[in-house]
C-alpha positions in Angstrom: 14.4 4.8 3.0 15.0 1.7 2.9 13.0 -0.2 0.3 11.0 -3.4 0.8 10.5 -4.1 -2.9 12.2 -7.4 -3.3 11.5 -8.9 0.0 8.7 -11.4 0.1 5.1 -10.9 0.8 3.1 -13.7 3.3 -0.5 -13.9 2.5 -2.7 -15.4 4.9 -3.9 -18.2 2.6 -0.1 -19.2 2.7 0.9 -18.3 -0.6 4.4 -16.3 -0.3 4.9 -13.7 -3.1 8.5 -13.4 -3.6 8.8 -9.7 -4.0 6.4 -6.0 -4.1 5.7 -6.4 -7.9 3.0 -7.6 -9.6 2.1 -7.4 -13.1 -1.2 -6.0 -13.3 -4.3 -7.3 -15.4 -4.6 -5.8 -18.8 -7.1 -6.8 -21.0 -5.0 -8.9 -23.9 -8.0 -9.1 -26.2 -6.0 -12.1 -27.5 -8.1 -14.9 -27.0 -7.6 -17.9 -30.4 -10.5 -19.5 -31.5 -12.8 -20.6 -29.5 -12.5 -17.6 -27.0 -9.1 -19.4 -25.2 -5.5 -18.3 -24.5 -3.8 -19.1 -28.2 0.3 -19.1 -28.8 -0.1 -15.6 -28.6 -0.9 -15.1 -25.8 0.8 -17.8 -24.0 4.5 -16.7 -25.2 3.4 -13.1 -23.7 2.9 -14.5 -20.2 5.9 -16.8 -21.0 8.2 -13.4 -21.6 6.9 -11.7 -18.7 7.7 -14.6 -16.6 11.1 -14.1 -17.2 11.1 -9.9 -15.9 11.1 -10.6 -12.1 7.9 -9.5 -11.4 6.5 -11.9 -8.2 3.1 -11.7 -9.5 1.4 -11.9 -12.9 -2.2 -11.0 -13.1 -3.9 -12.1 -16.3 -6.7 -10.0 -18.0 -9.8 -10.0 -17.0 -11.5 -14.0 -18.3 -15.0 -13.3 -18.6 -17.0 -16.1 -16.6 -20.2 -15.7 -18.9 -19.2 -16.7 -22.9 -22.5 -14.7 -23.9 -21.5 -11.6 -21.8 -17.5 -9.5 -23.4 -16.4 -6.5 -23.2 -14.8 -7.4 -26.4 -14.3 -10.1 -29.3 -11.0 -10.7 -28.4 -11.8 -12.1 -24.8 -11.0 -15.2 -22.9 -13.5 -17.5 -21.3 -13.2 -19.9 -18.4 -16.5 -21.7 -18.4 -17.8 -25.4 -17.3 -17.8 -25.8 -20.8 -14.5 -24.4 -21.7 -11.2 -26.7 -22.5 -9.1 -26.7 -19.6 -5.5 -27.9 -21.4 -4.8 -24.4 -23.0 -5.7 -22.7 -19.8 -2.9 -24.9 -18.1 -0.9 -24.3 -20.8 -1.2 -20.6 -20.2 -0.3 -21.2 -16.1 2.8 -22.7 -16.8 4.3 -20.5 -19.1 3.1 -17.3 -16.7 5.2 -19.3 -13.7 8.2 -20.7 -15.3 10.4 -17.5 -14.8 9.3 -18.6 -10.7 7.2 -16.3 -10.0 2.9 -16.9 -8.9 -0.1 -16.2 -11.4 -3.7 -14.9 -10.9 -6.3 -15.5 -13.3 -8.8 -12.6 -13.1 -12.5 -13.3 -13.0 -15.1 -10.3 -14.5 -18.2 -9.9 -16.3 -19.0 -6.9 -18.1 -22.6 -6.5 -17.0 -23.7 -3.1 -18.9 -19.8 -2.3 -20.2 -20.6 -4.3 -23.5 -20.3 -2.9 -27.3 -23.5 -2.6 -29.3 -22.4 -5.1 -31.9 -21.5 -8.1 -29.7 -24.3 -10.8 -29.7 -25.1 -12.1 -26.4 -26.8 -10.3 -23.3 -26.5 -7.1 -21.9 -26.9 -7.1 -18.1 -26.7 -4.2 -15.2 -27.9 -4.0 -11.8 -30.6 -1.9 -13.4 -31.4 -0.2 -17.3 -29.1 2.4 -17.0 -27.1 2.4 -20.2 -23.4 3.7 -20.3 -23.3 7.7 -20.7 -20.0 8.3 -22.8 -22.1 11.5 -24.6 -22.2 11.4 -28.4 -20.2 7.6 -27.8 -23.3 6.0 -26.0 -24.6 4.6 -29.0 -21.0 2.2 -29.3 -22.9 0.2 -25.8 -26.0 -2.1 -25.7 -28.8 -0.9 -23.3 -28.8 -3.4 -20.2 -32.1 -5.0 -19.1 -32.1 -4.7 -14.9 -30.6 -8.8 -13.8 -33.4 -10.7 -12.7 -32.8 -12.4 -8.9 -31.9 -15.8 -10.6 -29.8 -14.4 -12.9 -27.6 -12.7 -10.5 -27.6 -16.4 -8.5 -26.4 -18.1 -11.8 -23.7 -15.2 -12.2 -22.4 -15.5 -8.4 -22.3 -19.6 -9.2 -20.2 -18.6 -13.1 -17.7 -16.7 -10.5 -17.2 -19.8 -8.4 -17.3 -22.1 -11.3 -14.2 -20.2 -13.5 -12.2 -19.6 -10.1 -12.5 -23.7 -9.4 -11.3 -24.3 -12.6 -8.8 -22.0 -12.7 -7.1 -23.7 -10.1 -7.2 -26.9 -11.5 -5.4 -25.5 -14.5 -2.7 -24.9 -12.4 -3.3 -20.9 -11.4 -2.5 -19.9 -8.1 -5.4 -17.2 -7.4 -7.7 -15.1 -8.8 -8.6 -11.9 -8.7 -12.4 -11.1 -8.2 -12.5 -7.6 -10.7 -15.3 -4.8 -8.8 -13.7 -2.2 -10.8 -13.1 -0.2 -13.9 -17.7 -0.3 -14.3 -17.5 -3.5 -14.4 -20.5 -5.8 -13.4 -19.4 -6.0 -10.0 -18.6 -2.1 -9.5 -21.9 -1.4 -11.3 -23.9 -3.2 -8.6 -21.4 -1.0 -6.0 -22.1 2.1 -7.6 -25.3 4.6 -6.0 -25.9 5.9 -9.7 -26.0 2.6 -11.7 -27.2 0.2 -9.0 -31.3 1.8 -8.7 -32.7 -1.4 -7.3 -35.2 -1.4 -4.5 -34.6 -4.6 -3.6 -31.9 -6.5 -1.9 -29.3 -5.7 -4.1 -30.2 -1.9 -4.2 -30.0 1.2 -1.7 -27.5 1.0 1.3 -24.0 0.1 0.6 -24.5 -3.1 2.5 -26.8 -4.1 -0.6 -25.2 -2.9 -3.1 -22.3 -4.4 -1.5 -24.1 -7.9 -1.8 -23.1 -9.4 -5.1 -19.7 -8.8 -4.4 -19.4 -10.3 -0.9 -21.4 -13.5 -2.5 -19.4 -14.0 -4.6 -16.1 -14.2 -2.9 -17.9 -16.3 -0.6 -18.8 -18.7 -3.6 -15.6 -18.3 -4.7 -13.5 -19.6 -1.4 -16.0 -22.4 -0.9 -15.0 -23.5 -4.0 -10.9 -23.6 -4.1 -8.0 -24.8 -2.1 -7.3 -22.6 1.5 -4.2 -22.2 -0.2 -5.3 -21.0 -3.5 -5.7 -17.0 -3.6 -8.5 -14.6 -3.6 -7.9 -11.5 -4.2 -10.5 -8.2 -4.9 -10.2 -5.5 -7.9 -11.7 -2.2 -6.5 -12.8 1.2 -7.1 -10.4 3.6 -4.4 -13.4 6.1 -6.3 -15.6 5.9 -9.7 -14.3 9.9 -10.2 -17.9 10.9 -10.6 -20.0 13.1 -9.1 -22.1 11.1 -6.8 -21.2 7.7 -7.6 -18.6 5.4 -5.3 -16.4 7.1 -3.1 -13.3 6.3 -1.2 -15.4 6.1 2.1 -17.2 3.5 0.7 -14.2 1.7 -0.5 -12.6 1.7 3.2 -16.3 0.4 4.5 -16.4 -2.6 1.8 -12.7 -3.6 2.4 -13.7 -3.9 5.8 -17.1 -6.5 4.8 -14.0 -8.1 2.2 -11.4 -8.7 5.5 -14.3 -12.3 7.3 -14.3 -14.2 3.9 -10.3 -14.7 3.7 -9.3 -12.3 1.1 -5.8 -12.1 0.9 -5.4 -8.8 -1.0 -7.1 -5.7 -2.0 -6.1 -4.2 -5.3 -7.0 -0.9 -5.5 -7.4 1.0 -9.0 -10.2 3.9 -9.8 -12.3 4.8 -12.9 -14.6 3.4 -15.3 -15.7 3.5 -19.2 -17.4 7.1 -18.6 -14.5 8.6 -16.5 -11.2 6.4 -17.2 -8.9 7.5 -14.8 -7.6 4.2 -15.0 -5.7 5.3 -18.0 -4.7 8.5 -16.5 -7.7 10.8 -18.1 -9.7 10.8 -15.1 -12.3 13.4 -14.5 -10.8 14.7 -11.1 -7.6 16.6 -12.7 -6.2 15.8 -9.0 -4.4 12.7 -9.9 -3.7 13.2 -13.7 -0.1 14.8 -13.7 1.4 12.4 -11.5 2.8 8.6 -11.2 0.5 6.8 -8.8 -2.6 8.1 -9.7 -4.6 6.7 -6.9 -2.1 7.0 -4.1 -3.6 10.0 -2.1 -6.4 7.7 -1.8 -4.1 4.5 -1.4 -2.8 6.1 1.7 -5.6 7.3 3.8 -7.5 3.4 2.9 -4.6 1.9 4.5 -4.7 3.5 7.4 -7.6 1.4 8.4 -8.1 -1.3 5.9 -7.3 -4.6 7.7 -6.0 -6.4 4.6 -3.1 -5.6 2.0 -3.4 -3.2 -0.5 -2.4 -3.5 -3.8 -1.4 0.3 -5.5 -2.5 -0.3 -9.4 -2.4 2.8 -12.1 0.7 4.8 -13.6 3.8 3.6 -11.8 7.2 3.4 -13.9 10.1 4.5 -11.8 11.0 2.7 -8.9 11.7 6.0 -6.4 7.4 6.2 -6.9 7.4 2.1 -6.2 9.3 2.5 -3.0 7.0 5.6 -1.7 4.3 3.6 -1.9 5.4 1.0 -0.3 6.8 3.7 1.9 3.1 4.8 2.6 1.9 1.4 3.7 0.2 -0.6 0.5 1.9 -4.0 0.3 2.0 -4.6 -3.3 2.8 -2.3 -6.3 1.2 -3.2 -9.9 2.3 -1.8 -12.8 0.3 -2.9 -16.7 1.7 -0.6 -19.1 5.2 0.1 -18.3 5.2 -3.6 -18.5 4.1 -3.9 -22.3 6.7 -1.4 -22.8 9.5 -2.5 -20.8 8.8 -6.4 -19.8 11.9 -6.7 -17.9 11.7 -3.3 -16.2 11.6 -5.2 -12.1 14.9 -6.8 -13.1 16.0 -3.4 -14.5 15.0 -2.0 -11.4 16.9 -5.1 -9.7 20.0 -3.7 -11.5 20.0 -0.1 -10.4 18.7 1.2 -14.1 15.2 2.7 -15.0 13.0 2.1 -18.3 14.2 3.5 -21.3 11.3 4.4 -23.0 7.8 5.4 -23.2 4.4 5.4 -25.2 3.6 8.2 -27.4 1.2 10.3 -24.9 -2.4 10.7 -26.2 -3.3 14.4 -25.4 -6.6 14.4 -27.4 -9.5 16.1 -25.9 -12.3 13.2 -26.4 -11.5 11.3 -23.5 -13.2 8.7 -24.6 -11.1 8.5 -28.1 -8.3 9.1 -26.2 -8.9 6.4 -23.6 -9.9 3.7 -26.3 -6.2 4.9 -28.3 -3.8 4.6 -25.6 -5.2 1.1 -24.7 -5.1 0.4 -28.6 -1.2 0.9 -27.9 -1.1 -0.8 -25.1 -2.0 -3.8 -26.6 0.0 -3.0 -29.8 2.9 -3.4 -27.3 1.5 -7.0 -26.1 1.6 -7.8 -29.7 5.0 -7.3 -30.3 6.1 -9.1 -27.6 3.8 -11.9 -28.1 5.5 -12.6 -31.6 9.2 -12.1 -30.4 9.4 -8.4 -31.5 10.7 -5.7 -28.8 7.8 -3.3 -28.0 7.5 0.0 -30.1 6.5 2.7 -28.2 6.5 5.8 -30.0 4.3 4.0 -32.7 1.4 6.4 -33.3 -2.0 6.4 -31.6 -3.7 6.6 -34.6 -2.3 3.7 -36.3 -2.5 1.5 -33.0 -5.9 2.4 -33.0 -7.2 2.1 -36.5 -5.0 -1.6 -36.5 -7.1 -2.5 -33.2 -10.1 -2.0 -35.3 -9.2 -4.4 -37.4 -8.3 -6.8 -35.7 -11.1 -6.7 -33.6 -13.9 -6.7 -37.0 -12.3 -9.9 -37.6 -12.4 -11.1 -33.9 -16.1 -10.6 -33.7 -16.7 -12.6 -37.1 -15.2 -15.8 -35.3 -17.2 -15.3 -31.8 -20.5 -14.3 -34.1 -20.2 -17.7 -35.5 -18.9 -19.9 -32.7 -20.9 -19.0 -29.9 -24.2 -20.2 -31.3 -22.5 -23.4 -32.3 -20.3 -23.7 -28.9 -23.0 -23.1 -26.9 -26.3 -24.2 -27.8 -29.1 -21.7 -26.8 -26.8 -18.6 -26.2 -28.4 -14.9 -26.8 -26.7 -14.7 -30.0 -29.0 -13.1 -32.0 -29.4 -9.7 -30.0 -29.6 -7.0 -32.4 -26.7 -4.9 -33.4 -28.6 -1.9 -33.9 -29.1 -1.9 -29.7 -27.7 1.3 -27.8 
């Protein structure tokens, strides 16, 4: 099998990626004071830039200062200072690759102790069983709020280009706001944004069109989309196929396929659907199905750690392979592959029966490695998940105090007084 792994990929915007390996987005939760990239985040991306990936995609940057998944989130809106973002872009491109900013709105996936707003297409809360009270109860968005949010996505994309990023990826997966609109389980609207898939996809399509209208033709615009939600009656592979077709006329460069949400965290390797559980490339079967009809290049993310798996994914017609956890554990893995070597370490597995806690611990382990890299240390993948989770909770508590103090002062009139007891 001839490998295309280190061949360039030309996109319709004219941008050319140096190879077919992308550092996929992972939520770093490493914002500095003022919810901007700090020294640690910049150092982390400078290290990844030397690792050999042709593309780095940042963790999700929030378009709305009042709506963050967690208190360590980075915000780029009209009021944010641009200099820290320019430093971030420069560091991420220092190795010769491209960098795209993932832009996102959490919608209903906002912690209950966070100030600000909790919005969704409908007032359907996150269902995590006994853990459901960890999230705020959403209110259904008004048409005015929807239109304002579309404008926020466009403003963030425009400012990302001004800061020196090479593109943006609009996050419409993993149960965040745009994914919530796509889901028939969460979106119970009866107006122009609800009902048939064409209506449920309207907000995503409006966001992409608004973004493309304010950035240069050579600036890449990608979309991250669930191949499936892994919930009975939810967004499925046939829906994904139709949405990809809807995106094609909007000058989208690439669609990244992933899957799952907080309610069914398939993206961490613990889906509700057991078909994807025990192998690499969690969503390969679905991607192979979609690639046969997709008019756009596809990127596949989820569980890829070995070169032979990456080669198999590319041989199936996928254009780009994305890796997240693998690069948090071995930041120079692409260069190792080029030299004929594999990763020599992996994270301690989390086998807890409580899938919500297991997902949180798995993500805490990954962020623990990212913080070590940011501090100039080597990853320590055998760190116990309990230790990683407790450390994460302490850091989040400190970040929450900073965010609660910052939001009303930096964004006067922001809804910072939302009761922390909402559930």
